[in-house]
N, C-alpha and C positions, 0 to 999 in steps of 0.2 A: 464428443461430449466432454465439457470441460470437468476436471476433478480437481482443479486448483484454482482459486481466486488470489490475486495480488490487489491488496488495496494501496494503491499508489499516490503520490501526491508530496506536497512540500510540508515541512513541519507545521504543526497546528491545523492541519486539515481534518483530523480526526480518524486517521488510519487506524490505529489501535483500538479505539472504541468501536468503530464500524466493523471491523475486522472480527473482533470477539463476538460482536452481536450476530454476525453472518455465520461464524462457525457455530455457534450455539443453535441458529435456526435450521442450519443443515445437519447438524449432528456431526461436523468436521472438527478436526484439531485447528487451534489457532496458535500460530508461532509469531510472537513479536520480534519484527525486523531488527529492532535495536540489539537484541541479544546476539544478532548474528554478525556483528560488526568486530573486527579485529580491536583489541584494547588501543592500539596506536591511532586508529580512527576516532574512537570516543575522546581520547585525549586531545585530538587535534580539534575536534568540533568544540569541546568544552573550552578551549583556549580562544576560540572565535576564529579559527582558520577554516575555510571551506576546503572540502576534500577535492582532489584531483581526480581525473578518470583512473589513474594509477592506483589511488588509494580505494577507490570504489570497487575494483576488480575483484579482490578476495571476498569482499561483503556479497556482492552479486552472485559469485559462485557458491556461496554459502547459502544464499537465499534459493538458487535453483537446486541445489543438493538437497535441502530441506524438504522440497516438493517432490524430488524424486524418491527419497526414502518412505513417503507417505502416500502411496497411490491410492488409497481409499478415500481421499478427500481431505484437502487442507486450505486454509486461508493464512496468507502471510502479509504482514505490513512491510512495505518496502518503498521508499520514495521513487524508484524507478523514472527518475526526472527525464532521461533521454530515451530516444528510440532505441539507440544503441545498447543502453542497459537492458530495456525490455527484449531486445533480439537476443542478447546474451542469456538472460534468463530462459526465454524460450529454446534456445538452442541446446540447452543442457537439459531442461525439464520437460520440453514438449508442449502439450496442450495447455495453455495458461490463459485465463482471462484476467485482464485488468480493469479495475474499478477505480474512477477518479473522482472523489468528491470536490466539487467546485465551490470556492470561495473568493471573495475580494480580498485585496491586500490589507485593507482596514479590518475586515472580519478576522483574517489570519493573525495579524498583530495584536488584536485584542485578545484572542485566544492564548496566544503564546505569552502575553503579559500576565494571564491568569495562572499560568502553570507554575508549580512549585517543585523544586528539585529535578529538574529535566537538565540533562548535559547540553542540549542544544540552545545556545543563546538566541534571542530575538534578532541580533545583530545579523544574523546568517539567512534570514528570511529573504533579503533582497537577493543575495547570490543564488538562492535557490529558485526563486522566482525567474531570474534571469536564464537560469540553466533549464528550466521546465519547457519541454517540448510535448505539446498536447498530441494524445495519441492519433495517428492517422486513420482514415476511413478504412484502410486495408488491414488495421490491427484488430485483434479480438479484444475489444475494450468498449466500456461504456462511461460516460460521464453523468454524474447526478449531482442534484442540488445538495451541497453540503450543509445548507442552513436548515434543512428540514430535521425534524425530530429523528433520533436514531432509528426509531421503530418505522418511520417512513422511508428512511433511506433503505433499510433492509428490505421492506416491501417493494421499493422500486427495483432493487437488484434482482430480487427473487421472481418477480413477474415480468423482467425484461427478456422478451423471447429470444433477442439476439445472443444472450449469454449462453444458451443450450445447456442449462444446468439439469441434472437427473431429476427428474419430476418426482421420483419416490422419496428424494431427500428433502422436498420442500414441504413446509407444514409445521415445522417445529415452531418454539415460541420466539418470535423475534425480538422481543423486549426484554 
């Protein structure tokens, strides 16, 4: 039974909004993945430089460790763009379910243009889209329509039988 959800995807996909809403609905803790980046990663992204796999390693380890220390249930936002990144998180944290809100390039660009005071520039969206590897059929992951309302996205996640969420946790206020 999954006790951790990682809301994955490129910048602008709504990871933080959906993650907080799911945590509220489940009565779990939400961790904003951006807070788990080393300062050097934030500076690099803010300067418009894509992160390398080596740059991402400590961030992904921080994500996984944050799951391990909260075994009662946690939702974390993390791009988790490559299968190898998700595998690293699972190798440390164990049973993790990934949720990917799906949007078009144009929808993502629009969302990123609307954000104020975020370190991630819209110029890095293309590199993220090129890096994104959709979860395989053998991964514990679900893709949802990221254009739905947050409440509808939460409901889709909570009612997806493939996620194997604890039924006693479901039923909080999803909106």
